[in-house]
C-alpha positions in Angstrom: 0.0 0.0 0.0 2.8 2.4 0.8 5.1 1.2 -1.8 8.9 1.2 -1.4 11.2 4.1 -0.8 14.7 4.2 -2.3 17.8 4.5 -0.2 18.6 7.8 -1.7 15.2 9.3 -0.7 15.5 8.0 2.8 18.7 10.0 3.4 17.0 13.1 2.2 14.1 12.6 4.4 16.5 12.1 7.5 18.2 15.3 6.8 14.9 17.2 6.5 13.6 15.7 9.8 16.9 16.6 11.6 16.7 20.2 10.4 13.2 20.6 11.5 13.9 19.2 14.9 16.7 21.6 15.8 14.7 24.6 14.9 11.7 23.4 16.9 13.9 22.6 19.9 15.4 26.1 19.8 11.9 27.5 19.8 11.0 25.2 22.8 14.2 25.8 24.9 14.1 29.6 25.0 10.9 29.9 26.9 12.1 27.3 29.4 15.4 29.1 29.9 13.5 32.4 30.4 11.2 30.7 32.9 14.1 29.3 34.9 15.9 32.6 35.0 12.7 34.2 36.2 12.5 31.7 39.1 16.1 32.5 40.1 15.4 36.2 40.0 12.3 35.6 42.1 14.3 33.7 44.7 16.9 36.3 44.8 14.3 39.0 45.3 12.8 37.1 48.2 16.2 36.6 49.9 17.1 40.3 49.5 13.6 41.2 50.8 14.3 39.1 53.9 17.7 40.5 54.4 16.4 44.1 54.1 13.5 43.3 56.3 15.8 41.8 59.0 18.1 44.8 58.7 15.1 47.1 59.1 13.9 45.2 62.0 17.2 45.2 63.8 17.6 48.9 63.1 14.2 50.1 64.0 13.1 47.6 66.7 16.3 46.2 68.1 18.6 49.2 67.4 18.8 50.5 70.9 19.5 47.0 72.3 22.5 46.4 70.1 23.7 50.0 70.5 23.7 49.3 74.3 25.6 46.1 73.7 28.2 48.0 71.7 28.4 50.6 74.4 28.9 47.9 77.0 31.7 46.5 75.0 33.5 49.8 75.0 32.6 50.9 78.5 33.9 48.8 81.3 33.7 48.8 85.2 37.3 48.1 86.4 37.1 46.8 90.0 39.1 48.6 92.6 39.9 46.3 95.6 38.9 47.5 99.0 41.8 48.0 101.5 41.8 45.0 103.8 41.2 45.8 107.4 44.3 46.2 109.6 45.0 43.7 112.4 46.3 45.1 115.7 47.6 43.4 118.8 46.0 44.0 122.2 47.9 47.3 122.7 47.0 48.7 119.2 50.3 47.8 117.6 49.7 47.0 113.9 50.7 43.3 113.0 50.0 43.8 109.2 50.0 46.6 106.7 48.6 47.2 103.2 50.9 48.1 100.4 49.6 49.5 97.1 50.7 47.7 93.9 50.0 47.2 90.2 48.9 43.9 88.7 48.3 42.7 85.2 45.1 41.0 84.1 43.6 39.4 81.0 40.2 40.5 79.7 39.3 37.5 77.4 36.8 39.5 75.3 39.7 41.7 74.0 42.2 38.9 73.4 42.7 37.3 70.0 40.0 34.7 69.2 42.1 32.4 67.1 44.5 29.8 68.6 47.6 31.1 66.9 46.9 34.6 68.1 46.3 33.5 71.7 49.4 31.4 71.7 51.5 34.4 70.5 49.9 36.6 73.1 50.8 34.0 75.9 54.5 34.2 74.8 54.5 38.0 74.8 53.0 38.2 78.3 55.7 35.8 79.6 58.5 37.8 77.9 57.3 41.4 78.4 55.8 41.0 81.9 58.0 38.2 83.1 54.9 36.4 84.2 54.9 32.8 85.5 54.0 30.5 82.5 51.9 28.2 84.6 49.9 31.3 85.9 49.4 32.5 82.3 48.3 29.2 81.0 45.8 28.9 84.0 44.5 32.4 83.1 43.8 31.4 79.5 42.0 28.2 80.6 39.9 30.1 83.0 39.2 32.8 80.4 36.3 31.0 78.8 34.1 31.2 81.8 33.3 35.0 81.4 34.8 37.0 78.6 34.5 40.3 80.4 35.8 39.0 83.8 39.4 40.1 84.4 41.7 37.1 85.0 45.0 37.7 86.9 48.3 37.2 85.1 50.8 38.7 87.5 50.9 40.5 90.9 53.3 43.2 91.9 54.6 44.5 88.6 57.9 46.3 88.9 58.3 49.8 87.6 60.3 48.5 84.6 57.7 45.9 83.7 54.9 48.6 83.9 57.0 50.9 81.6 57.5 48.0 79.2 53.7 47.3 79.2 52.8 50.9 78.2 55.5 51.0 75.5 54.2 47.7 74.0 50.6 47.7 74.9 49.5 47.2 71.2 51.4 43.9 71.3 49.3 42.8 74.3 45.6 43.0 73.2 43.3 42.1 76.1 45.9 42.7 78.8 45.4 45.6 81.2 46.9 46.9 84.4 44.9 47.3 87.6 45.4 48.7 91.0 45.8 46.3 93.8 46.9 46.1 97.5 48.9 43.3 98.9 49.5 42.3 102.5 52.8 42.8 104.4 53.6 40.9 107.6 56.5 42.5 109.5 57.0 39.4 111.7 55.9 36.7 109.3 57.6 33.7 110.9 56.5 34.6 114.4 52.9 35.3 113.6 52.5 32.9 110.6 50.0 30.5 112.0 48.2 33.0 114.3 47.6 35.5 111.6 47.5 33.2 108.6 48.0 35.0 105.4 46.2 36.6 102.4 46.6 34.9 99.1 45.2 34.8 95.6 41.8 33.2 95.4 41.7 29.7 93.9 39.3 28.6 91.2 37.4 26.5 93.7 37.2 29.4 96.2 36.0 31.7 93.4 33.3 29.2 92.3 32.0 28.8 95.9 32.0 32.5 96.6 28.4 33.1 95.4 29.4 36.1 93.5 31.2 37.8 96.3 34.6 37.5 94.7 36.4 38.2 91.4 39.2 36.0 90.0 41.6 38.9 90.9 40.6 39.0 94.5 42.9 38.2 97.5 41.3 36.0 100.3 42.2 35.1 103.8 44.0 31.7 104.2 44.5 30.2 107.6 44.5 31.9 111.0 42.8 35.2 111.7 42.9 36.2 108.1 40.7 33.3 107.2 38.6 33.1 110.4 37.5 36.8 110.0 37.6 37.1 106.2 34.0 38.5 106.0 35.1 41.3 108.4 38.4 42.1 106.8 37.7 42.1 103.1 35.6 45.2 102.8 33.5 46.2 99.6 35.2 46.7 96.3 34.8 49.9 94.3 34.9 50.5 90.5 36.4 52.8 87.9 34.1 53.3 85.0 36.1 53.7 81.8 35.9 53.8 78.0 38.2 51.4 76.2 39.4 51.0 72.6 39.3 47.9 70.4 42.3 46.5 72.3 40.7 46.9 75.6 43.0 49.8 76.6 41.5 52.7 78.6 40.7 55.8 76.5 38.7 57.9 79.0 37.7 57.8 82.7 33.9 58.1 83.2 33.8 58.2 87.1 34.3 55.9 89.9 32.8 54.3 93.0 35.0 54.4 96.1 35.7 51.1 97.8 34.7 50.6 101.4 37.7 49.5 103.6 37.4 46.2 105.6 37.0 46.3 109.3 39.9 46.5 111.6 40.6 43.8 114.2 42.1 44.1 117.6 43.5 40.9 119.0 44.0 39.6 122.5 47.4 38.6 121.5 50.3 40.5 123.1 52.8 41.2 120.4 55.7 41.4 122.8 54.7 38.1 124.5 54.2 36.3 121.2 57.8 37.3 120.2 59.2 36.3 123.5 57.5 33.0 123.4 58.7 32.3 119.8 62.2 33.3 120.5 62.5 31.3 123.8 61.1 28.2 122.2 63.2 28.5 119.0 66.4 29.0 121.0 65.7 26.0 123.2 64.9 23.8 120.3 68.0 24.8 118.5 70.2 24.1 121.5 68.8 20.6 121.6 69.0 20.1 117.8 65.2 20.0 117.7 62.9 21.9 115.4 59.3 21.4 116.4 57.2 22.7 119.3 54.4 25.1 120.4 53.5 27.6 123.0 50.1 28.8 123.9 49.2 31.5 126.5 45.7 32.2 127.8 44.1 34.5 130.3 42.3 32.2 132.7 39.9 34.9 133.6 38.1 35.0 130.2 39.8 32.7 127.7 41.7 35.5 125.8 44.5 34.1 123.7 47.7 36.0 124.7 50.1 34.1 122.5 49.7 31.4 119.8 53.1 30.0 118.6 53.9 27.0 116.4 57.5 26.2 115.4 58.6 25.9 112.7 56.8 28.8 111.2 56.8 30.0 107.6 57.1 33.5 106.0 53.5 34.4 105.2 54.7 37.2 103.0 55.6 34.6 100.4 51.9 33.8 99.9 50.6 37.4 99.9 53.2 38.3 97.2 52.3 35.3 95.1 54.4 32.2 96.1 56.0 30.4 93.3 55.4 26.7 92.7 59.0 25.8 93.7 58.8 27.7 97.0 55.3 26.1 97.8 56.7 22.6 97.0 59.6 23.3 99.3 57.3 24.1 102.2 55.1 21.0 101.4 58.0 18.7 101.3 59.7 19.9 104.4 59.7 17.1 107.0 59.2 19.6 109.8 55.9 20.6 108.2 56.1 24.4 108.7 52.6 24.9 107.4 51.2 22.7 110.2 49.8 24.6 113.2 50.9 22.4 116.1 49.3 24.7 118.7 45.7 24.0 117.7 45.9 21.2 115.1 48.6 18.9 116.5 47.2 16.0 118.6 49.5 14.4 121.1 49.3 12.1 124.1 49.0 14.6 127.0 51.1 12.5 129.4 51.2 13.8 133.0 49.5 17.1 132.2 46.3 14.9 132.2 46.9 14.0 135.8 45.3 17.2 137.4 42.1 16.3 135.6 42.2 12.8 136.9 42.9 14.1 140.4 39.7 16.3 140.3 37.7 13.3 139.0 39.0 10.9 141.7 38.2 13.5 144.5 34.8 14.3 143.0 33.9 10.6 142.8 35.2 9.9 146.3 37.6 7.3 145.0 40.2 8.8 147.5 40.2 11.9 149.6 43.0 14.5 149.7 44.8 12.7 152.5 44.7 9.2 151.1 48.3 7.8 150.9 49.4 5.4 148.2 52.8 3.9 148.1 54.9 3.8 144.9 57.7 1.3 145.0 58.5 2.0 141.4 55.9 -0.2 139.7 52.8 -2.3 140.2 52.1 -5.8 138.7 48.9 -7.3 137.4 49.3 -10.9 136.5 52.2 -11.1 134.2 52.1 -7.4 133.3 54.2 -4.7 135.1 53.3 -1.0 135.0 56.3 1.1 135.9 56.6 4.5 137.6 59.3 6.9 136.5 61.0 6.6 139.9 60.3 5.2 143.4 58.1 7.9 144.9 57.2 6.3 148.3 54.0 7.2 150.0 52.2 10.1 148.4 48.9 11.9 149.0 47.0 13.7 146.3 49.0 16.9 146.4 52.4 15.2 146.4 51.3 12.8 143.7 50.7 15.7 141.5 53.9 17.4 142.5 56.2 14.4 141.9 54.0 13.0 139.1 53.6 9.5 140.6 52.3 7.1 138.0 51.5 4.4 140.5 49.2 6.8 142.4 47.2 7.6 139.3 47.2 4.0 138.1 45.5 3.2 141.4 42.9 6.0 141.3 42.2 5.4 137.6 42.1 1.7 137.2 42.1 0.5 140.8 44.8 -1.3 142.9 45.4 -2.4 146.4 42.0 -1.9 147.8 41.2 1.3 145.8 38.3 0.7 143.5 39.4 3.2 140.8 37.4 5.4 138.5 37.2 3.1 135.5 37.2 4.3 131.9 33.6 5.6 131.8 34.1 8.0 134.6 37.6 9.0 133.5 36.2 9.8 130.1 33.2 11.7 131.6 35.4 14.0 133.6 37.9 14.5 130.8 35.1 15.6 128.6 33.9 18.0 131.2 37.4 19.7 131.1 37.2 19.9 127.3 39.1 16.9 126.1 37.9 15.1 123.0 36.0 18.2 121.6 37.2 21.3 119.9 37.4 24.3 122.1 35.8 26.5 119.5 38.7 29.0 119.1 37.9 31.7 116.5 40.6 30.6 114.0 40.1 27.7 111.6 42.0 24.4 111.6 41.5 23.2 115.2 41.5 19.4 115.9 39.3 17.4 118.2 41.7 15.2 120.1 40.4 11.8 121.1 39.1 9.9 124.1 38.7 6.1 123.8 36.3 3.7 125.4 35.7 -0.1 125.4 33.1 0.1 122.6 35.4 2.1 120.3 38.3 -0.4 121.0 36.1 -3.4 120.3 34.7 -1.9 117.1 37.9 -0.6 115.7 40.6 -2.9 117.0 38.5 -6.0 117.7 39.8 -6.3 121.2 38.4 -6.0 124.7 39.3 -3.2 127.2 41.9 -4.3 129.7 42.9 -3.0 133.1 46.1 -1.8 131.4 44.0 0.5 129.2 42.6 2.1 132.3 46.1 2.6 133.7 47.5 4.2 130.5 44.4 6.4 130.3 44.9 7.6 133.9 48.4 9.0 133.2 47.6 10.5 129.8 49.0 7.8 127.6 47.3 5.0 125.6 44.8 6.2 123.1 44.1 9.6 124.5 45.2 12.5 122.4 44.7 16.3 122.8 46.0 19.6 121.3 48.2 21.9 123.3 45.3 24.3 123.3 42.9 21.7 124.8 45.3 20.8 127.6 45.9 24.4 128.5 42.2 25.3 128.5 41.5 22.4 130.9 44.1 23.8 133.2 42.7 27.4 133.0 39.4 25.9 134.3 41.3 24.6 137.4 43.2 27.9 137.8 40.0 30.1 137.7 37.9 27.8 140.0 35.8 25.9 137.5 34.9 27.8 134.3 35.8 26.5 130.9 35.9 29.4 128.4 36.0 29.4 124.5 39.5 30.7 123.7 39.2 33.8 121.6 41.9 35.5 119.6 40.0 38.6 118.5 38.7 41.1 121.1 37.2 43.9 119.1 36.1 44.8 115.5 36.2 48.4 114.4 34.1 49.3 111.4 34.9 51.8 108.6 32.6 54.3 110.5 35.0 54.1 113.4 32.6 52.3 115.7 34.0 49.4 117.7 32.2 46.3 118.8 33.7 44.2 121.6 33.6 40.4 121.3 32.5 39.2 124.8 33.9 36.0 126.4 31.9 32.8 126.0 31.5 30.1 128.5 31.5 26.5 127.5 30.5 25.3 131.0 31.0 26.1 134.6 30.4 24.6 138.1 31.1 21.2 136.8 33.6 20.4 139.7 33.4 21.6 143.3 35.6 24.6 143.8 37.1 23.1 147.0 38.3 20.1 145.0 40.0 22.4 142.4 41.7 24.2 145.3 43.4 20.9 146.3 44.4 20.3 142.7 45.9 23.8 142.5 47.8 23.2 145.7 49.3 20.1 144.2 50.3 22.1 141.1 51.9 24.7 143.3 54.0 21.9 145.0 55.2 20.9 141.5 57.2 24.2 141.6 58.0 24.4 145.2 59.2 20.8 145.7 58.4 18.8 142.7 59.5 18.5 139.0 59.5 22.2 138.2 61.6 23.7 141.0 63.6 26.1 138.7 60.6 28.4 138.6 61.1 29.1 142.4 63.6 31.7 141.3 60.8 33.9 139.7 59.5 36.9 141.6 55.9 35.7 141.6 54.5 32.2 142.5 53.8 29.8 139.7 51.8 26.6 139.7 52.2 23.9 137.1 52.5 20.3 135.9 55.2 18.8 133.9 54.6 15.9 131.5 56.3 13.5 129.2 54.5 11.2 126.7 56.1 8.3 124.9 54.6 7.3 121.7 55.2 5.0 118.7 57.4 2.0 118.6 60.6 4.0 119.0 61.9 5.7 122.1 60.4 9.1 121.2 59.1 11.3 124.0 57.2 14.6 123.8 57.9 17.1 126.5 55.2 19.2 128.2 54.9 21.9 130.9 51.5 23.5 131.6 51.2 26.2 134.3 49.6 29.4 135.5 50.6 32.5 137.5 50.5 34.3 139.8 49.3 31.2 141.8 47.0 33.1 144.1 45.5 35.4 141.3 46.1 33.9 137.9 46.6 36.4 135.0 48.2 34.1 132.6 48.4 30.3 131.8 51.1 28.9 129.5 51.7 25.5 127.9 55.0 24.6 126.2 55.4 21.5 124.0 58.6 20.2 122.7 57.8 17.6 120.0 60.0 14.5 120.0 62.3 13.6 117.2 64.1 10.4 116.6 67.3 10.0 118.6 66.7 12.9 121.0 65.4 12.4 124.6 66.0 16.0 125.8 62.4 17.1 126.4 62.7 19.5 129.4 60.3 22.4 128.7 60.4 24.2 132.1 63.3 26.5 131.0 61.1 27.9 128.2 58.3 28.7 130.5 60.6 30.2 133.0 62.0 32.6 130.4 58.5 33.6 129.3 57.3 34.2 132.8 60.3 36.2 133.6 59.7 38.5 130.7 56.0 38.8 131.4 56.3 39.6 135.1 58.8 42.3 134.4 57.3 43.9 131.2 53.6 43.4 131.8 53.1 43.1 135.5 56.1 45.4 136.5 57.4 42.9 139.0 60.9 41.7 139.6 62.8 44.2 137.3 65.5 44.5 139.8 66.2 40.7 139.7 68.5 39.3 137.1 67.5 35.7 136.4 
């Protein structure tokens, strides 16, 4: 029907078809391209409209907000630290002083944001300001917490370092100088533990400060500086300034004056503190020893007159910014100079515990003041022998205290030879009444509790029953009993004053920035817990310690002293701590003193009476005006 088409005709037809198809395709593609371009244009118009709309929104509706943010980035409040309150001794002599200084800080917002820029800035800070690299690295780590919070880089810039900073400030973007005040301690070693020190706030202290502190702040560490931190620190002020893009100050816009911290007046006698330190230090050095403590209290109200721990440390090192090497040296020192032996050291009280046991035995009618007990040098229970330090013969209560008869106190504590004995429960009860086993509550931090054992504790902890030997050891201040020098002295002040146990207090008055002074009254822990007549007998025994007992060198003093010597062996070696606790004048006590010489391996010279004698001699002459014509 269609017939056949020749090969030649077929090629012509293909060419025609091809020609028609290209033309038609061109006619079809052009509208498509134009439609696609239109879509692109439409999308672009929409995007531009959104951008212009957003810009208009930010300008019209949010303009003031972002303008304020820009102003805040250029206007800063530079904190001005408040002068820390001054600490005075009981006679108004300053024990610290504040010295103005210049420090360097990093404001993270103004520092380079890239890692290379920040690393370069680190190096320039170290090289130009001679800052400690560890401190600088720590500052950059801390910087991410709050970009506008200044982070300390270096304290106490020298004049040359400050000049270098100002000549090269463009090389130190984000670094600024600020006014600061650091603490100086004229007698750092002598008052190191009593005053403590002011040091740079740590990251943990900053985080726990509830917004009260800045990373640049100094804060009290140890002693009075820490115990009265809230009184001493004051309220910081501010300098309001305008800064440039590098964070450098361009113009001052006013300031808020800081409010100084409160001043403190201590009960501590500066002269007595120095005398106690010097006497103890000299005695220790003469015996090739290095560790001890002296505490002095007023028996009438618990005022702390001296608080000495040897060895001490220079607290100026901390206030000026102690180096890592210097701090490690203190930490690694075997003598532990940072450890406050006076209030935190716990030791067996030895025979200084016997006056308390005497009061307990008389109160419980285990014996009376005339009861005679013979010491032949030891007593034996079964296969066990409990020795005395010498044969003391027959002694009553007063003489037993004076010559420190162990056999006498074995008998009244644990029972022997027809004497029933107190037993551990009553011994612990009376020791607790006199303040053993519990913190005294002194108004400086770091005090230890001490320890009083009982059968339940021994069974629970050691898995052993309580033996008669444990009673004997407890009665003479050995065994498991431990106490701080402050606790032992405080128990004796209650004997000296007739039966009142006070909270020892270092600070006597607080003076505010307005000049008003508030006195800190004495606080009583308990009173009337032992009959005054019984305490009179104990005092008489302690007086005999000086007149005819183990502390007779004190008879040379111009005023009467009562006291109790003590030695306490501990550990597996032959190490013995030496004690002397006392009060004077005997008939009207104004001061009570305890001296500790801490044992060291290979040294058995633990006589502490000469230290007390030297201190009393000074105190009687200089403070009580007695005996100046006598040369001891």
